[in-house]
N, C-alpha and C positions, 0 to 999 in steps of 0.2 A: 451841232451837226443836226441837221432838219428832221422830223419828225416821222417825214413822207418818203417816203423811196425812192428811187434812182432806177432811170433805166436804159437798156441800151438795144439798137437797133443796128442788123447786120444782113447783108443780100448770101444769098448760097455763094461757096467761092467757085465750083462748078458744079458738073453734071452728075458726078461721084458725090457731091454733099448731099444733094436731094435725093438721091438714092437711100443714100447712108440713113439721112436727120428725118427725110420726110417722103418716103416712097409712094403715099397715098397719092402725093400728087402728082404724079406720071403714069397712072395707073389706065392701061389702054391708049398711053401714047407709046406710038414709034419713037422711041429714045434716041434712031438715026436723023429724025426727018428736027432739023434746026426751027421752022416756023410750026413745026405742029407746038412743039415745047413753049416754043416764045408764047404760041397764041393760049397754052394753059396755064402759065404762069401767069399771067396779066390775067385769067379771068377766075382768079383764085386773091381772096384776101387775106393781107397781112396778118398774122398769127400769132398769140403770145407762147413762148416755145418751153420755158421754164422760170422760175423762182432764182433767185439768187442769195444767200442766205453764209453767215459765218462770220469772223472778225479779221480784223487788223492782228501783224505781227505786235502792237500795241496794244492790243484787247480790247479794240470798240469796235463796238457791233457794227458790221454793215448788211442792207438791205435790199433788194433791188428784183428788177423785172427781164427779160430779155424777147426780143418779139425779133419774129423775121420776117423782110420783104421778099413774096417770094421773086426773087430775081436773080440771073448770074449775072456773077461778075462782069462779062464781057459786056452785057447792055450795058451797066453802069460808067464806063469809058467812053459811052456814046452823050455822055451828059455835058459837057463842052457846047450841044449842039441846042441852038433852043427846039427843034421840032420834037427833040430827044426828051428834053426836059419836061417837054407839056406832057408827057405819055407817066416818064418813070417819077417824076415829083412825086405827084398828088399819093404814090404809092405808098414814099417814103413818108408822106406826109398821114395819111391813115395810120401808119406804125407809131408814128411820134404820139399821135390819138389815142389808139388803144392804148399805150404805155400812160398819157395823162389821166385817163380815166381809172388806170391800178393806182394812181396817185402821185407819181412821178415827177418830182418838183427837178427833174436838170435829167433830160438826155441824150444820150452820146449817141454819136451817128456815125458808126464802125466802120470799119473796112472802105471800101469804095462809095458806098452810102450820102457820105458829104462830102461828094467829089463836085455838085450839082449846087453847092455852096460856095465853095473854095474858086468854082469856077464862073463863077458871076450869077446863079441864081437866088430861086427867094424862096423859101419855105415859110410858109405862115404857120407859126406854133400855137399851140393851145397858150389863152394866157396863165399868166403865174405857170407854165413850165418852159424851163431854157433849157439852149440848145449848145453844146459843143461837138468838135469832129475828133476832141481827143488827139489834136495834132502837137500841141504844144509838150503834151510828155513824151509823144512818140519825138520828137524831135531830142530833148533831153535826154531820152533813155540813148539815142543815137551816141551823143557827143559820150556819155558816160559811156557807152559801149569801146568805145575809142581807146578813152582812158583806160579802161581795163585790158584792155588788149594790149596796149603797149608796156602796161606792167606785168602782163602773162609775158610777152617775147622782147622785153628789154629794147623797146625801141623808143624814140623820144620826136616831140615837136620841131624838132630844129631841123630835120633835112628829108625829102621828098618831094613826089605831088602827091598834095590830097584833091581828089577829084568828087565831085558832088551828082552825080546822075540825076535828073531832074531838078535843076538845080533853082529853078523858078518858080517850084511849086510852093505850096504854104511849108511843109517840113523841112522841103529843100533849100528852100529862101532862110529860114531861121537855121540850119545848120552851117550853112556857107558862109554868117554873118560869125557865128558862133568860134568857125575853125580857123577863119582869117585871124579874129583874136587871138588864140590859141600857140597860131605857128611863129614860128622865129627864124632866125639865123636864115639858110640857103632853102627853106621851106618855100613851098608855092602853094596858091588854092590852083584848080582847073573846075572853072563852070563849066556844064553843060549839059546843053534843052538841046529841042529841036529850030528854034524861033532866035534869031540873034538879036533882033531888038529888046527884047524884054530880057535878056542876057547881058546884053551891053547896059542898060537901064542898072539891074543891080550891080554889074562889077563897077560902074560909077558911084553908086548908093555907098555899097562896101568899102572905094576910095584906099584901096592900099595896094602899094605896087608891086604886092607878091599876089596878085590876084588876078588871072587872066581867062578868058571864057571862047569853049568850041562849040560848032553843030555838028564839028563828026563827032557821031557818038563812040565808035568805033577805035579810032585811033585816040581819045580822048580813055577811055578803058584802060586802053593795052598801053598807055604812059603813066598810068597810077600804079601807086605803093601804095593808098588807101585809096579805096572805093565809095563811098556813099550809094546806096541805090535807092532810092526815093522817089521812083516811078509808079505810075497809077495806069499801068496796063495789066490786062488778061492775058499776056504769052511772055515767049522768052525776049530778054532785049540781051543781054549776058551771057555769053554764048561760052562754052565750058575752053576753046582756046584764044579766047581771048584775054583775061589777066595774066601780065607776066607774073613770073616767079616771085616767092617772095611778097605777094599783095596780100592786103586783108584787107577782106571786105563786110563790108556791116550792109544787109539785105533787109529794107525795113518794106519790102511789098510783100502783101500778100493777097489776092497769088501771087506765088514768087514771080518777076522778072528777070530772075536768074537761070541758067542751065542747071538742073540736080546734080548732074557728071559732076560739078566743079565739088563735091563731097568725096570725090573718087582723086582729086589731085592732092598729092600733101605736099606739095609745095605753093599752095595757096592758102589762108583761112578765112575761109567763109563762114559768117554768125547770120544768125538771125537774128534780125534787129528787133528791138521793143520789148523782149519776154521778160518780164516783171515775177517773183516771187510772190505767189497766194495760197502756201499751203494752209490757211486757215480760213479759206473759204472754199465752199462750194456752190457749182453753178448750176448742178441739178442733170447734165447733158454734157457729152462731149462737146469739147470747146475748142477743136482741131489747132490743137494746140498740146507739148507735152504736160503730162499731168504734174499738179502747183503751181501750174506757170500760167499765165494772162498776158495777154497782151497790153501795150502802154496805153491804147485809148481808149480801152475800157476802165483802167487805173487809174487815167484823169477823171471819166466821169463821176466814178467813184470819191476820188479825192475834193472834188468840185462840189461834189453833196455832202461830205464828210465838213467843209467846211460853209455849208449853205449859202454857196453864191446867187445871189436872185440875178442873174442877168445874162446873157449869151455870150459863151466863150469865146471869144477871138475866132470868128467863124473865118475870116478871109486869111491874110497873112497874120501869120503869129508873129509879134515882138521878138526878137531875139534876146533884150533884156528880160523878157519877162521868164528863159529859161531860166536859171537860178533861182528863182523863187520858186517854181513847180517843183524842181527840183530840194528843195530846202521842204517844200509842205510834202514831199514823198516820203524823204527821213523820217519828218516829223512821225507821219505811221505807221512808216517800217517796211515802205514799200521799196523793194530793192531788185538790183537787175539780177533772174537767173542765172543757174551756171549753162554757161555757152552752148547751144547746140548747132547744127546745121541741117539744111531740110529736115527737121521737127528729131533729130536726133543726136544725141548726147556726143559731145567733143571730147576724146580722153583725155585724163589729165596731162599724162605722158606728151601727145600732139606738143603740148605746148615748147617744150625745151629742145624737142628738134625743130623745130618749126621755127625759134629762133637763131641759130646759126643759118637761117635762108634770110639773103638778102635779097632783095631786086636792085636788077641796075638798067 
């Protein structure tokens, strides 16, 4: 384990998060004026929000720090455009520098702050402070969630359509490879994204006859028996009426790209992806997830710090053969999936038995 600390960076999920965690940033600002809000946030320096202390379930001490980039999630969905990168990436770099000054040997780029790197940007980091997006454990935990959901609902990998929404992204690509390896029998993989060329490239890369692709997002969602949502938007993509009865949804987005009304449907199983149990770690502030849990991207940062990894960790595409390795590392330190939640609320234990009787058609 490194003698230094780890760091983690995130933006604000939305305006409500700013009002809750840092209301002083909006003092004197008309919160109905999006231009005024963005101007105020761009004039605010990234800041250290809290320290992180505790231990893993195997008793290994944990010490880190958390910094906020004072930007909203919707701003960072623009990072694929060079002009937006030139505005927002320097702010992310400032946050990384602040954590490096605190002694961080590795910094996780949480939520959408890593999108500029996976989308083609470059982030010049301090010497001897390394970076990760957390996407490897995010992808790993999503596949783990499918395994657990199938065990709870008596399903198998030998039939049905497994659709990956956002398949050509960093997390989606790794999940697509791993699910293609796991399925058998009559099961099919459906890759979903906006652009055909990268979809076809991914299909050809996986090179299995059971794999297809489509740019018709809504039609693909309606076909899915299992839907992996790995998009990086700031608004809703999966509307409440799209998934068919019996569908299982692993939602790896934050802010959520699924309609919160999905939790009112008793004929689908919506699961918040990437939630890991960390009962012995104190984050020093509300972390926008259920108590005793945290997202896999932050846990990956902790794991890499514990293993004293001294290199940037897969900032672009995640090699799918790295998923079982990350799974072993997580188990070594006692990082396991949290009980399933849907939009932040615990799914009752008796739900699974009733849901198991529903089969999509």
